[in-house]
C-alpha angles and dihedrals in degrees: 000000000000113000095184109054094153093054091049092053091050092048091052091048094052092048092058120089116259114248118223115257118250097225095182092054091046092053091048091053091048092049092046092051092047091050091051092050092048091050091051091049092048092049091049091047092050091048092049091048092050091049092047093048092046090048091049091049092050091047091049091050091049095046098038108034121168129230095246095047109138115255119255128198119254132174093228140355120285107287089218092059128085119224110236103162136025133178129181117216097180138323093295103030134062142151128219139180124219130189112228143165115264106182109297094347140060116250135187119238127200120218127188127200123217111179108311096340128087117211119213107229138184125318115231111213141185115259114254112323094332092113097050109132094011115136094218144015125276096273134039111166132055137193130179129206118244090258089067091225105080120058145150134218120192148172119127087346131032123225129180138201133202099182103062096275102308092117133017134200127199113244117223112249112252120233147155121257092001094304115125122239115241121245115333123216109206134213125186114207123208091261088067096251121133122221119201120201117199124209087248089065094250119138128224133177139203125194121224107281095022121122098199140054127247123202117248117229110223129175113297095247094059108113100177143352123228104177142011122199133164146193126203091277108024141043120207129197123199103213143167105240115180107317097333141065117252138185111224112198127192138174096192106049092275098300080125127010146172128221128221135167115255117249089259135022096234100052112147131194095261089056097058126077142138141210125203093289111016143049117222129198130188112204114193120208106200093193094057105039087234136107122208118217118212132187132199134181095198102027092240106075119040134198124208112242107178146307126257127201106264123195097151140005126321102257099185143350121195127184114232099180139331092291106032142050140181116240122190120195116213097216126187092263138004139320097065101200123218124202131199106220109204137136092012091301133105110217120188112238134182115228103177146323121309119344105357118178121182111235104237119255093007098109113116105208093188092063101019095239126146130189116224137194105218115201089326089279106085144022120233133191115210131180136207129200098179104058097276102309094114132020133202125202113247101172137355122197123185 
């Protein structure tokens, strides 16, 4: 038995004559191996470059979207965005605005809901470096006309859509003598017309389908406008006329109008709203810790509905139907109570968790849905099936 097999193999190898080396073949093998290695390196480099370029392109598209970017389906809004505006069109459709990061700036993104799916829409951005240092994008709130096609989103700029929110165009800022008006707040009345209120107190309007603003001619003694609300048949303006507040009511977009005193002398913009049939006003009496709620079908003659406990300012009033409204009191600390004013009574109701304020004019009477601002950190959609006495959460978006 051989106990040294390795040594035997080595001995036999050394005893055999050495064959001459084929140098040409050796060089061919070396060159062939080098070529294979170089090809593998080149392929890997190309693949890495393609991946890097594709990744950079995707990142660029995500960070620098354009306003006419086609909409893509998504299960929920970007988790990095903050919801700033929400509008229900019907039970299955809605529009919302989020504030997101777009490169070195904040931008505003529009989302549309179709059934259970949210669609990620265009990002609205500041031009050039105009938005550097801004805490949000150029728009924050949104409101759609009843037709679900025409809508407006606004903040520092105003954009409009005529295709249900798939694409948006920036509206030129109105002004007098070529000078732009500063920061419009926008209200859409049930007839589908938008009303833009400038910081100067001047009023502008845009019909459904229009891409520009037109000035509204009000009585000569009107110095400023603080609120615009509308029913299906009438539009009312809360204005400072001379030394007194006045309600200016029109049925033909203020080509003609009538003037009436408001139900109280200290009515502010937060205390005035309307549903499809009725105007509502909440008049706070600071000396009595009570607020009186009034209703009017024509804007000129008002009927007293009820009183609500009042230990702070009226934060919101929202019409529910022709005979009832929700009133939220912005007290000095939570809870912030909400009352359903109906049948000459004020009944406490609970809308949602924490501080829940109804966003004015965002109650959909056809489907009983109401949009809430909850603690300033999330938007909630709630629904009622009993005229506003009880509310159930439909959707909560942080």
